[in-house]
SEFI-499967 format. One record per residue (C-alpha): residue number from 1; x, z, y. Coordinates in nm, 2 decimals. Each point is the difference from the previous one (the first is absolute). Layout:
BEGIN
 seq      X      Z      Y
 NUM      X      Z      Y
...
REM end
This chain:
BEGIN
 seq      X      Z      Y
   1   1.54   1.53  -2.19
   2  -0.02  -0.01   0.38
   3  -0.34   0.11   0.12
   4  -0.09   0.08   0.36
   5  -0.34   0.17   0.01
   6  -0.11  -0.12   0.34
   7  -0.36  -0.07  -0.08
   8  -0.08   0.26  -0.26
   9  -0.16   0.24   0.25
  10  -0.21  -0.07   0.31
  11   0.21   0.09   0.30
  12  -0.12  -0.02   0.36
  13   0.23  -0.14   0.27
  14   0.04   0.35   0.14
  15   0.10   0.14  -0.34
  16  -0.34   0.17  -0.02
  17  -0.20  -0.03  -0.32
  18  -0.30  -0.24   0.02
  19  -0.22   0.24  -0.19
  20  -0.26  -0.02   0.28
  21   0.00  -0.38  -0.04
  22   0.00  -0.08  -0.37
  23   0.09   0.13  -0.34
  24   0.26  -0.17  -0.21
  25   0.05  -0.02  -0.37
  26   0.25   0.27   0.01
  27  -0.27   0.24   0.11
  28  -0.25  -0.08  -0.28
  29  -0.06   0.23  -0.29
  30   0.15  -0.14  -0.32
  31  -0.33   0.04  -0.19
  32  -0.21  -0.18   0.27
  33  -0.09  -0.35  -0.13
  34   0.12  -0.30   0.20
  35  -0.26  -0.24   0.14
  36   0.04  -0.36  -0.11
  37   0.22  -0.21   0.23
  38  -0.18  -0.33  -0.04
  39   0.02  -0.30   0.24
  40  -0.37   0.03   0.11
  41   0.05   0.36   0.09
  42   0.34  -0.05   0.17
  43  -0.12  -0.29   0.21
  44  -0.36   0.11   0.06
  45  -0.16   0.08   0.34
  46   0.02   0.25   0.15
  47   0.37   0.00  -0.08
  48   0.13   0.28  -0.22
  49   0.32   0.02   0.22
  50  -0.19  -0.03   0.32
  51   0.03  -0.25   0.28
  52   0.34  -0.04   0.16
  53   0.00   0.09   0.37
  54   0.11  -0.30   0.21
  55   0.04  -0.14   0.35
  56   0.14   0.32   0.18
  57   0.00  -0.04   0.38
  58   0.11   0.26   0.25
  59  -0.15   0.05   0.34
  60   0.21  -0.07   0.31
  61   0.05   0.37   0.07
  62   0.11   0.08  -0.36
  63  -0.29   0.24  -0.03
  64  -0.19  -0.15  -0.29
  65  -0.02  -0.28  -0.26
  66  -0.27  -0.23  -0.13
  67   0.00  -0.15  -0.35
  68  -0.22  -0.16  -0.26
  69  -0.11   0.18  -0.31
  70  -0.28   0.08  -0.24
  71   0.01   0.37  -0.10
  72  -0.23  -0.07  -0.31
  73   0.23  -0.26  -0.15
  74  -0.22  -0.30   0.09
  75   0.12  -0.34   0.11
  76  -0.18   0.01   0.34
  77   0.23   0.13   0.27
  78  -0.12   0.20   0.30
  79   0.19   0.12   0.31
  80   0.15   0.35  -0.01
  81   0.19   0.20   0.25
  82   0.23   0.30  -0.01
  83   0.21   0.20   0.24
  84   0.31   0.22  -0.07
  85  -0.12   0.35  -0.08
  86  -0.35  -0.12  -0.11
  87  -0.09   0.14  -0.34
  88  -0.16  -0.32  -0.13
  89  -0.06  -0.36   0.12
  90  -0.33  -0.09   0.18
  91  -0.21  -0.29  -0.10
  92  -0.10  -0.21   0.30
  93  -0.21  -0.28  -0.15
  94  -0.27  -0.03  -0.27
  95  -0.05  -0.37  -0.02
  96  -0.05  -0.01  -0.38
  97  -0.29   0.24   0.01
  98  -0.14  -0.20   0.30
  99  -0.01  -0.31  -0.21
 100   0.30  -0.19   0.12
 101   0.05  -0.32  -0.20
 102   0.38  -0.02   0.03
 103   0.12   0.04  -0.36
 104   0.33   0.18   0.08
 105  -0.10   0.19   0.31
 106   0.23   0.06   0.29
 107   0.32  -0.21  -0.01
 108   0.20   0.10   0.31
 109   0.00   0.28   0.26
 110   0.17   0.10   0.33
 111  -0.03   0.28   0.25
 112  -0.07  -0.12   0.35
 113  -0.11   0.14   0.34
 114  -0.34  -0.16   0.10
 115   0.02   0.20   0.23
 116  -0.02   0.31  -0.23
 117   0.19   0.01  -0.32
 118  -0.18  -0.22  -0.26
 119   0.06  -0.18  -0.33
 120  -0.02  -0.38   0.00
 121  -0.05  -0.14  -0.35
 122  -0.10  -0.31  -0.19
 123  -0.30  -0.01  -0.23
 124  -0.07  -0.34  -0.14
 125   0.01  -0.24   0.29
 126  -0.07   0.27   0.26
 127   0.24   0.18   0.23
 128  -0.15   0.34   0.06
 129   0.07   0.31   0.22
 130  -0.08   0.36  -0.10
 131   0.06   0.29   0.23
 132   0.03   0.33  -0.20
 133  -0.32   0.19   0.04
 134  -0.22  -0.30   0.05
 135  -0.26  -0.08  -0.26
 136   0.04  -0.37   0.01
 137   0.27  -0.27   0.06
 138   0.00  -0.26   0.27
 139   0.06  -0.36  -0.09
 140   0.27  -0.17   0.22
 141  -0.02  -0.35  -0.15
 142  -0.03  -0.20  -0.32
 143   0.25  -0.24  -0.15
 144   0.10  -0.10  -0.35
 145   0.33   0.12  -0.15
 146   0.09   0.27   0.25
 147   0.30   0.21  -0.12
 148   0.31   0.19   0.12
 149  -0.15   0.21   0.27
 150   0.27   0.16   0.22
 151  -0.05   0.20   0.32
 152   0.25  -0.03   0.29
 153   0.22   0.31   0.05
 154  -0.24   0.12   0.27
 155  -0.30  -0.06  -0.21
 156  -0.18  -0.20   0.27
 157   0.05  -0.34  -0.16
 158  -0.07  -0.12  -0.35
 159   0.16  -0.29  -0.18
 160  -0.12  -0.17  -0.32
 161   0.05  -0.31  -0.22
 162  -0.26  -0.25  -0.12
 163   0.08  -0.31  -0.20
 164   0.05  -0.22   0.31
 165   0.12   0.24   0.27
 166   0.17   0.31   0.12
 167  -0.25   0.18   0.22
 168   0.03   0.28   0.27
 169  -0.29   0.21   0.13
 170   0.02   0.20   0.32
 171  -0.20   0.32  -0.05
 172   0.03   0.10   0.36
 173  -0.23  -0.29   0.10
 174  -0.37   0.06   0.07
 175  -0.09  -0.25  -0.27
 176   0.30  -0.03  -0.24
 177   0.05  -0.36  -0.13
 178   0.25  -0.12  -0.26
 179   0.24  -0.25   0.15
 180   0.21  -0.23  -0.21
 181   0.37   0.04   0.07
 182   0.12  -0.24  -0.27
 183  -0.22  -0.27  -0.15
 184   0.09  -0.17  -0.33
 185  -0.10  -0.27  -0.24
 186  -0.12   0.24  -0.27
 187   0.04  -0.27  -0.27
 188   0.38   0.00   0.03
 189   0.09   0.30   0.22
 190  -0.05   0.37   0.00
 191   0.11   0.31   0.19
 192   0.23   0.19  -0.24
 193   0.05   0.31   0.22
 194   0.01   0.12   0.36
 195   0.11   0.31   0.20
 196  -0.06   0.15   0.34
 197   0.26   0.07   0.26
 198   0.04   0.37   0.10
 199  -0.19  -0.05   0.33
 200  -0.28  -0.21  -0.16
 201   0.06  -0.30   0.22
 202   0.14  -0.24  -0.27
 203  -0.05  -0.08  -0.36
 204   0.27  -0.16  -0.22
 205  -0.14  -0.20  -0.29
 206   0.11  -0.21  -0.30
 207  -0.18  -0.32  -0.10
 208   0.05  -0.15  -0.35
 209  -0.05  -0.38   0.01
 210  -0.07  -0.16  -0.33
 211  -0.07  -0.35   0.13
 212   0.32  -0.15  -0.14
 213  -0.08   0.11  -0.36
 214  -0.13  -0.25  -0.25
 215  -0.37   0.01  -0.05
 216  -0.10   0.02  -0.37
 217  -0.33   0.01  -0.19
 218  -0.09   0.27  -0.25
 219  -0.27  -0.11  -0.25
 220  -0.18   0.26  -0.21
 221  -0.34   0.07  -0.16
 222  -0.25   0.29   0.04
 223  -0.36   0.04  -0.09
 224  -0.08  -0.21   0.30
 225   0.20  -0.29  -0.14
 226   0.30  -0.19   0.12
 227   0.18   0.16   0.30
 228   0.27  -0.14   0.22
 229   0.21   0.21   0.24
 230   0.24  -0.14   0.26
 231   0.31   0.21   0.04
 232   0.32  -0.03   0.20
 233   0.28   0.09  -0.25
 234   0.37  -0.07   0.01
 235   0.23  -0.03  -0.31
 236   0.38   0.05   0.02
 237   0.13  -0.30   0.19
 238  -0.32  -0.06   0.20
 239  -0.03   0.07   0.37
 240  -0.07   0.36   0.08
 241  -0.20   0.22   0.24
 242   0.10   0.04   0.37
 243   0.01   0.34   0.16
 244  -0.07   0.00   0.37
 245   0.05   0.31   0.21
 246  -0.16   0.04   0.34
 247  -0.09   0.25   0.27
 248  -0.33   0.01   0.18
 249  -0.07   0.17   0.34
 250  -0.33   0.18  -0.07
 251  -0.11   0.00   0.37
 252   0.07  -0.36   0.08
 253  -0.01  -0.17  -0.34
 254   0.34  -0.16   0.05
 255   0.18  -0.09  -0.32
 256   0.37  -0.06  -0.07
 257   0.11  -0.12  -0.34
 258   0.36   0.07  -0.08
 259   0.25  -0.28  -0.07
 260   0.16   0.12  -0.32
 261   0.30  -0.17  -0.17
 262  -0.24  -0.10  -0.28
 263  -0.37   0.08  -0.03
 264   0.04  -0.04  -0.37
 265   0.21   0.32  -0.02
 266  -0.18   0.31  -0.11
 267  -0.09   0.27   0.24
 268   0.03   0.34  -0.17
 269  -0.10   0.20   0.30
 270   0.00  -0.01   0.38
 271  -0.04   0.26   0.27
 272  -0.06   0.01   0.38
 273   0.23   0.22   0.21
 274  -0.15   0.30   0.17
 275  -0.03  -0.20   0.33
 276  -0.14  -0.30  -0.18
 277   0.26  -0.23   0.15
 278   0.20  -0.07  -0.33
 279  -0.11  -0.09  -0.35
 280   0.22   0.09  -0.29
 281  -0.02  -0.25  -0.29
 282   0.13   0.09  -0.35
 283   0.02  -0.33  -0.20
 284   0.19  -0.19  -0.27
 285   0.03  -0.35  -0.15
 286  -0.23  -0.12  -0.28
 287   0.25   0.11  -0.27
 288   0.04   0.34   0.16
 289   0.38  -0.04   0.00
 290   0.04   0.01   0.38
 291  -0.14   0.30   0.18
 292  -0.02   0.00   0.38
 293  -0.15   0.21   0.27
 294  -0.07  -0.15   0.35
 295  -0.13   0.13   0.33
 296  -0.23  -0.22   0.21
 297  -0.07   0.04   0.37
 298  -0.38  -0.01   0.01
 299  -0.01  -0.15   0.36
 300   0.25  -0.28  -0.06
 301   0.01  -0.04  -0.38
 302   0.39   0.02   0.01
 303   0.14   0.11  -0.33
 304   0.30   0.23  -0.06
 305   0.14   0.06  -0.35
 306   0.05   0.37  -0.08
 307   0.11   0.00  -0.36
 308   0.07  -0.25  -0.28
 309   0.11   0.03  -0.36
 310   0.04  -0.26  -0.27
 311   0.01   0.07  -0.38
 312  -0.05  -0.29  -0.24
 313  -0.09   0.25  -0.28
 314  -0.28   0.19   0.18
 315  -0.33   0.03  -0.19
 316  -0.23   0.25   0.17
 317  -0.13  -0.02   0.37
 318  -0.04   0.37   0.06
 319   0.13  -0.03   0.36
 320  -0.17   0.18   0.29
 321   0.10   0.04   0.36
 322  -0.12   0.19   0.30
 323   0.10   0.08   0.36
 324   0.17   0.33   0.03
 325  -0.17   0.22   0.27
 326   0.04  -0.14   0.35
 327   0.29  -0.25   0.01
 328   0.23   0.18  -0.24
 329   0.03  -0.28  -0.24
 330  -0.16  -0.11  -0.33
 331  -0.06   0.18  -0.32
 332   0.04  -0.21  -0.32
 333  -0.10   0.05  -0.36
 334   0.23  -0.21  -0.21
 335   0.17   0.00  -0.34
 336   0.32  -0.15   0.14
 337   0.21   0.28  -0.16
 338  -0.18   0.00  -0.33
 339  -0.31   0.22   0.06
 340  -0.27  -0.03   0.25
 341   0.09   0.24   0.28
 342  -0.04   0.06   0.37
 343   0.25  -0.11   0.26
 344   0.02   0.02   0.38
 345   0.14  -0.29   0.20
 346   0.06   0.14   0.35
 347   0.07  -0.34   0.17
 348  -0.06  -0.36  -0.10
 349   0.27  -0.12  -0.24
 350   0.16   0.35  -0.03
 351   0.09   0.16  -0.33
 352  -0.28   0.17  -0.19
 353   0.02   0.38  -0.01
 354  -0.15   0.13  -0.33
 355  -0.27   0.27   0.03
 356  -0.07   0.05  -0.37
 357   0.20  -0.08  -0.32
 358   0.00   0.07  -0.37
 359  -0.11  -0.15  -0.33
 360  -0.37  -0.01   0.09
 361  -0.21  -0.23   0.22
 362  -0.23   0.01   0.30
 363  -0.32  -0.21   0.00
 364  -0.14   0.05   0.35
 365   0.09   0.19   0.32
 366  -0.16   0.10   0.33
 367   0.16   0.10   0.34
 368  -0.11   0.31   0.19
 369  -0.10  -0.11   0.36
 370   0.24   0.25   0.16
 371   0.30  -0.13  -0.20
 372   0.07   0.32  -0.19
 373  -0.10  -0.08  -0.36
 374  -0.03  -0.29  -0.24
 375  -0.25   0.06  -0.27
 376   0.03  -0.19  -0.33
 377  -0.13  -0.04  -0.35
 378   0.26   0.01  -0.28
 379   0.06   0.06  -0.37
 380   0.27   0.26   0.07
 381  -0.16   0.27  -0.21
 382  -0.06  -0.23  -0.30
 383   0.00  -0.38  -0.06
 384  -0.38   0.01  -0.05
 385  -0.08   0.21   0.31
 386  -0.08  -0.11   0.36
 387   0.04   0.32   0.21
 388   0.01   0.03   0.38
 389   0.33   0.10   0.16
 390   0.15   0.00   0.35
 391   0.34  -0.03   0.16
 392   0.10   0.02   0.36
 393   0.07  -0.32   0.19
 394   0.33   0.16   0.10
 395   0.09   0.05  -0.37
 396   0.03   0.30  -0.21
 397  -0.15   0.14  -0.32
 398  -0.31  -0.15  -0.16
 399  -0.29   0.25   0.00
 400  -0.28  -0.03  -0.26
 401  -0.35   0.03   0.16
 402  -0.23  -0.02  -0.31
 403   0.04   0.20  -0.32
 404  -0.12  -0.03  -0.35
 405   0.01  -0.33  -0.19
 406  -0.18  -0.32   0.05
 407  -0.06  -0.28   0.25
 408  -0.09   0.01   0.37
 409  -0.14  -0.26   0.24
 410   0.00   0.17   0.34
 411  -0.18  -0.10   0.32
 412   0.16   0.17   0.30
 413  -0.19   0.12   0.31
 414   0.11  -0.17   0.33
 415   0.19   0.31   0.11
 416   0.15   0.03  -0.35
 417  -0.08   0.37  -0.02
 418  -0.22  -0.08  -0.30
 419  -0.02  -0.22  -0.30
 420  -0.29  -0.07  -0.24
 421   0.13  -0.10  -0.34
 422  -0.18  -0.18  -0.28
 423   0.16   0.19  -0.28
 424  -0.02  -0.01  -0.38
 425   0.21   0.07  -0.31
 426  -0.03  -0.07  -0.37
 427  -0.28   0.25  -0.05
 428  -0.16   0.01   0.35
 429  -0.22  -0.29   0.13
 430   0.06  -0.11   0.36
 431  -0.10   0.24   0.27
 432   0.06   0.05   0.37
 433   0.21   0.30   0.12
 434   0.12   0.10   0.34
 435   0.36   0.07   0.07
 436   0.08   0.20   0.31
 437   0.34  -0.14   0.11
 438   0.08   0.30   0.22
 439  -0.02   0.27  -0.27
 440  -0.01  -0.23  -0.30
 441  -0.31   0.16  -0.14
 442  -0.25  -0.20  -0.21
 443  -0.38   0.01  -0.01
 444  -0.22  -0.20  -0.25
 445  -0.27  -0.20   0.17
 446  -0.20  -0.18  -0.27
 447  -0.12   0.08  -0.35
 448  -0.08  -0.32  -0.18
 449  -0.03   0.04  -0.39
 450  -0.34   0.06  -0.14
 451  -0.06   0.35  -0.15
 452   0.00  -0.15  -0.35
 453   0.37  -0.12   0.05
 454   0.10   0.35  -0.13
 455  -0.19  -0.06  -0.32
 456   0.25  -0.26  -0.12
 457   0.34   0.04  -0.16
 458   0.23  -0.24   0.18
 459   0.33  -0.16  -0.10
 460   0.32   0.20   0.04
 461   0.26  -0.19   0.21
 462   0.37   0.04  -0.03
 463   0.30  -0.19   0.12
 464   0.29  -0.12  -0.21
 465   0.34  -0.15   0.07
 466   0.19  -0.23  -0.23
 467   0.28  -0.26   0.01
 468  -0.06  -0.38   0.00
 469   0.08  -0.15  -0.34
 470   0.16  -0.29   0.19
 471   0.24   0.15   0.24
 472  -0.05   0.38  -0.01
 473  -0.17   0.01   0.34
 474  -0.21   0.32   0.05
 475  -0.38  -0.07  -0.04
 476  -0.29   0.23   0.08
 477  -0.33   0.00  -0.19
 478  -0.35   0.16   0.05
 479  -0.13   0.12  -0.33
 480  -0.36   0.09  -0.06
 481  -0.07   0.22  -0.31
 482  -0.32   0.13  -0.16
 483  -0.09   0.34   0.11
 484   0.04   0.13  -0.36
 485   0.34  -0.18  -0.04
 486   0.17   0.10  -0.32
 487   0.38  -0.04   0.01
 488   0.02  -0.02  -0.38
 489  -0.20  -0.33   0.00
 490   0.08  -0.35   0.09
 491  -0.26  -0.17   0.22
 492  -0.10  -0.36   0.06
 493   0.15  -0.11   0.34
 494  -0.13  -0.23   0.26
 495   0.25  -0.11   0.26
 496  -0.19  -0.07   0.32
 497  -0.15  -0.10   0.21
 498   0.34  -0.16   0.06
 499   0.11  -0.09   0.36
 500   0.26   0.09   0.25
 501  -0.05   0.32   0.21
 502  -0.22   0.14  -0.28
 503   0.16   0.35  -0.03
 504  -0.16   0.21   0.27
 505  -0.13   0.36  -0.02
 506  -0.35  -0.06   0.12
 507  -0.35  -0.01  -0.16
 508  -0.01  -0.30  -0.23
 509   0.36  -0.10   0.05
 510   0.02  -0.35   0.13
 511  -0.28  -0.06   0.25
 512  -0.04  -0.38   0.02
 513  -0.25   0.00  -0.29
 514  -0.26   0.26  -0.07
 515   0.14   0.07  -0.35
 516   0.01   0.38   0.03
 517  -0.31   0.03  -0.22
 518   0.12  -0.26  -0.25
 519   0.32   0.21  -0.03
 520  -0.20   0.32  -0.06
 521  -0.22  -0.16  -0.26
 522   0.30  -0.14  -0.19
 523   0.18   0.34   0.00
 524  -0.32   0.17  -0.11
 525  -0.01  -0.24  -0.30
 526   0.34   0.11  -0.11
 527   0.23  -0.24   0.18
 528   0.32   0.09   0.19
 529   0.05  -0.21   0.32
 530   0.33  -0.09   0.17
 531   0.07  -0.16   0.34
 532   0.36  -0.09   0.08
 533   0.16  -0.04   0.34
 534   0.14  -0.35  -0.09
 535   0.28  -0.16   0.21
 536  -0.13  -0.13   0.33
 537  -0.20   0.33   0.06
 538   0.03   0.23   0.30
 539   0.19   0.32  -0.02
 540   0.33  -0.04  -0.19
 541   0.21  -0.21   0.24
 542   0.11  -0.35   0.06
 543   0.25  -0.02  -0.29
 544  -0.27   0.11  -0.24
 545  -0.21  -0.30   0.09
 546   0.27  -0.27  -0.02
 547  -0.06  -0.07  -0.36
 548  -0.34  -0.15   0.08
 549   0.15  -0.29   0.20
 550  -0.11  -0.32  -0.16
 551  -0.15   0.23  -0.27
 552  -0.38   0.00  -0.03
 553  -0.06   0.08  -0.36
 554   0.37   0.05  -0.07
 555   0.15   0.35   0.09
 556  -0.34   0.15   0.08
 557  -0.12  -0.04  -0.35
 558   0.33   0.15  -0.12
 559  -0.09   0.31   0.21
 560  -0.34   0.02  -0.16
 561   0.16  -0.03  -0.35
 562   0.25   0.27   0.10
 563  -0.30   0.24   0.06
 564  -0.14  -0.09  -0.35
 565   0.33   0.07  -0.17
 566   0.04   0.33   0.18
 567  -0.34   0.13  -0.09
 568   0.05  -0.11  -0.36
 569   0.34   0.17  -0.01
 570  -0.16   0.32   0.13
 571  -0.26   0.00  -0.27
 572  -0.29  -0.06   0.24
 573  -0.09  -0.36  -0.07
 574  -0.07  -0.17  -0.34
 575   0.21  -0.32   0.00
 576  -0.26  -0.18  -0.20
 577  -0.28   0.07   0.25
 578   0.12  -0.11   0.34
 579  -0.21  -0.20   0.24
 580   0.05  -0.14   0.35
 581  -0.22  -0.12   0.28
 582   0.01  -0.10   0.37
 583  -0.15  -0.23   0.25
 584   0.14  -0.27   0.23
 585   0.38   0.06   0.00
 586  -0.09   0.27  -0.26
 587  -0.17  -0.28  -0.20
 588   0.32  -0.20   0.02
 589   0.21   0.29  -0.13
 590  -0.26   0.05  -0.28
 591   0.02  -0.36  -0.11
 592   0.38  -0.01   0.02
 593   0.02   0.33  -0.20
 594  -0.21  -0.15  -0.28
 595   0.16  -0.35   0.01
 596   0.36   0.12   0.02
 597  -0.02   0.32  -0.20
 598  -0.21  -0.06  -0.31
 599  -0.05   0.31  -0.20
 600   0.07   0.25   0.28
 601  -0.37   0.00   0.10
 602  -0.28   0.00  -0.25
 603  -0.25  -0.13   0.27
 604  -0.01  -0.09   0.37
 605  -0.26  -0.08   0.27
 606   0.09  -0.22   0.29
 607  -0.24   0.00   0.30
 608   0.01  -0.29   0.24
 609   0.35  -0.08  -0.12
 610   0.25  -0.18   0.21
 611   0.10  -0.24  -0.27
 612   0.16  -0.27   0.21
 613   0.22   0.12   0.29
 614   0.01  -0.35   0.15
 615  -0.35   0.08   0.11
 616   0.08   0.34   0.15
 617  -0.01   0.07   0.37
 618   0.30  -0.12   0.19
 619   0.09   0.37   0.07
 620   0.09   0.04  -0.36
 621   0.31  -0.20   0.06
 622   0.15   0.34   0.11
 623   0.05   0.05  -0.37
 624  -0.03  -0.34  -0.15
 625   0.25  -0.16   0.23
 626  -0.04  -0.28   0.27
 627  -0.17  -0.33  -0.07
 628   0.32  -0.19   0.04
 629   0.29  -0.02  -0.24
 630   0.07  -0.18  -0.32
 631  -0.09   0.30  -0.22
 632  -0.35   0.04   0.15
 633  -0.21  -0.16  -0.28
 634   0.19   0.18  -0.27
 635  -0.02   0.33   0.19
 636  -0.37  -0.02   0.05
 637  -0.06  -0.09  -0.36
 638   0.21   0.29  -0.12
 639  -0.23   0.24   0.20
 640  -0.33  -0.17  -0.10
 641  -0.18   0.12  -0.32
 642  -0.15  -0.35  -0.03
 643   0.33  -0.12  -0.14
 644   0.05   0.28  -0.24
 645  -0.34   0.01  -0.18
 646   0.15  -0.12  -0.33
 647   0.14   0.35  -0.05
 648  -0.34   0.17  -0.03
 649  -0.05   0.18  -0.33
 650  -0.20   0.31   0.09
 651  -0.37   0.01   0.11
 652  -0.07  -0.09   0.36
 653  -0.30   0.03   0.23
 654  -0.01  -0.19   0.33
 655  -0.26   0.11   0.27
 656  -0.04  -0.23   0.29
 657  -0.26  -0.08   0.27
 658  -0.08  -0.37   0.07
 659   0.00   0.05   0.38
 660   0.35   0.14   0.02
 661   0.18  -0.15   0.31
 662   0.33   0.20  -0.06
 663   0.07  -0.09  -0.37
 664  -0.19  -0.31  -0.08
 665  -0.23   0.00  -0.30
 666   0.12  -0.35  -0.08
 667   0.34   0.15  -0.08
 668  -0.17   0.22  -0.26
 669  -0.17  -0.31  -0.14
 670   0.34  -0.18  -0.03
 671   0.14   0.30  -0.18
 672  -0.29   0.03  -0.24
 673   0.03  -0.37  -0.08
 674   0.36   0.06  -0.11
 675  -0.11   0.31  -0.20
 676  -0.28  -0.19  -0.17
 677   0.24  -0.29  -0.09
 678   0.24   0.25  -0.16
 679  -0.29   0.18  -0.18
 680   0.09   0.33   0.16
 681  -0.21   0.32  -0.03
 682  -0.16   0.07   0.34
 683  -0.33   0.07   0.17
 684  -0.11  -0.13   0.34
 685  -0.25   0.21   0.21
 686  -0.13  -0.22   0.28
 687  -0.17   0.16   0.30
 688  -0.22  -0.26   0.17
 689   0.03  -0.01   0.38
 690   0.24   0.30   0.01
 691   0.31   0.00   0.21
 692   0.35   0.15  -0.03
 693  -0.11   0.36   0.02
 694  -0.21  -0.04  -0.31
 695  -0.04   0.38  -0.06
 696  -0.08   0.08   0.36
 697  -0.26  -0.26   0.10
 698  -0.31   0.12  -0.18
 699  -0.09   0.32  -0.20
 700  -0.15  -0.19  -0.29
 701   0.30  -0.23  -0.03
 702   0.23   0.30   0.00
 703  -0.19   0.19  -0.26
 704  -0.03  -0.31  -0.22
 705   0.37  -0.08   0.02
 706   0.12   0.35  -0.05
 707  -0.22   0.05  -0.31
 708   0.14  -0.33  -0.14
 709   0.35   0.13   0.06
 710  -0.07   0.33  -0.17
 711  -0.15  -0.17  -0.31
 712   0.30  -0.23  -0.02
 713   0.26   0.28   0.01
 714  -0.20   0.21  -0.24
 715  -0.02  -0.29  -0.25
 716   0.37  -0.07   0.01
 717   0.17   0.33   0.07
 718  -0.23   0.24  -0.20
 719   0.00   0.31   0.22
 720  -0.06   0.35  -0.13
 721  -0.33   0.04  -0.18
 722  -0.05   0.34   0.17
 723  -0.19  -0.17   0.28
 724  -0.36  -0.09  -0.07
 725  -0.16  -0.24   0.25
 726  -0.31   0.14   0.18
 727  -0.20  -0.30  -0.11
 728   0.07  -0.34  -0.15
 729  -0.11  -0.16   0.33
 730   0.31   0.14   0.17
 731   0.23  -0.16  -0.25
REM end
């Protein structure tokens, strides 16, 4: 048995124990009774695991940060500040106690100079300014949908987005007023992102234009009766979005849109040069087979191709590009040699010089302004980790910056002497920590879990490695075990929630859905849980992913089955009591696993399942294949559960919201009609007026759905009787 005990103990990013932050199950006395892990407790407010800190923004002089948080675990976020060396963060606002009506609190923050250092932030529809030490905030203006605050490098200007415009505010003016730099038709266009030039005189921005997409109607019912929603939604073969890049002169308001080879091509990232005179654009075609990096002269719009690569088998768009310091070339993150690594291209069209290499992958990188270091996140220490490393732009050995085990999301100070990292691992909920990039010391900033967090016995997380039953490819799994796991017993197993990129050493594993509490509740009831890094996932290289080509519901479900067989062979899982669940693409894999592998799974739950890939987003053609070609109908049918439903033998539950714009509820209706006609055993849980993120839209919907899921799996998989529910209402 191959176990990697990465998550069995709480480990801080500096390697220091987190005893001052929280207690883990490993520190509880054996005779101390466990508190019940029921859904109402796990998803109550204040939150047991605390409120995740968010929105970190550095001041222009790199002396302090602002962020949003609730130190009591509530959902209302206030503004907090912290400076390196400070023992604990300082709360700057108290809007909830003052009766603010905004349900979620503060949504975006930025440090500015106005003229003294101050925090600009959004509360409801108000843009407010708070100077540390002041007792009240000053309202700058009011507008609906304000978001994405970002201060200029000097801190004297502030940019922001609202539904129909990109705005700039000059804080040096006697009476600052927001001025629209880019105005849009909010019904069909939106500012996707923007960034300042180093001198604060220009802003590059990306507009997503959906006007060419077909307009469709969604019909659904709620307690208010019949509802109709107009959406712009493309299917494979339909016209697609346009991506328009532009540069605005903040002082004059002058705009220049770039003339790209095709505005349908994706823009993966872009970057202004230090002088603001050139714009680097990292893009690809719609099928992500042709990768290209161009440089545009901002003044003239003239384009120069810097790099191009074509690979008809490419499946993941993990490319990134950045200017090297000064005019010393371009840094690329590409998997052209098999794994995602960093390369330097000294001159346009010149050969790439590798800066990192090895059977591991990089997910993000950042360049030091003086051109010495490149910092990057990678899984070099373990496939499930995302640790911070650095390498010199001139080349040399890779140096590890953070220690311990887990996942980091750093935000660097402008001078890159500091980073504040949102960090967690399998036993530690998300917290902010400060990393001094000079001496590589670490200081915790926040303490989020409630005191009662230590009164619960949480799941033990291990990592397993096993070969694919199909081609022997190495696979990695994240295994959650009951705290009192007995190796002499076989346990009921639930595979899921299944999805790509689901094996990560962080609190709750996969973060797209708030299923951390569902996982804990299931493990507490005697289930073992397994997530598998199916083909198409990050971290194991390009060759590892090739089997997914034209293969939704094909090789991926074999990877899941391989994990089941491995745990059965190791004596961990009971082969008669295996369940599976997932949502969206995970719902597709769940359906295909039940339809094509009768008897392997005793029960399955498919949330918002993508049952007909002909109704997927056009981007899914990366895997499904292009819309042209004689084999297209057959290929789409082979990847769509709708055409395999006759294979269902084992119990199935489908959970779907009627307002889902991503996976249409009508597709679930079509599938259930086939299942009814064939007199198959299934249950349908309809969530009126709920969208694609059915477990994240409302607390009541989440609790209702998760309780239904627990009852379903208990009924069909019969977990250990050693767990007694706290009350029948939780079941």
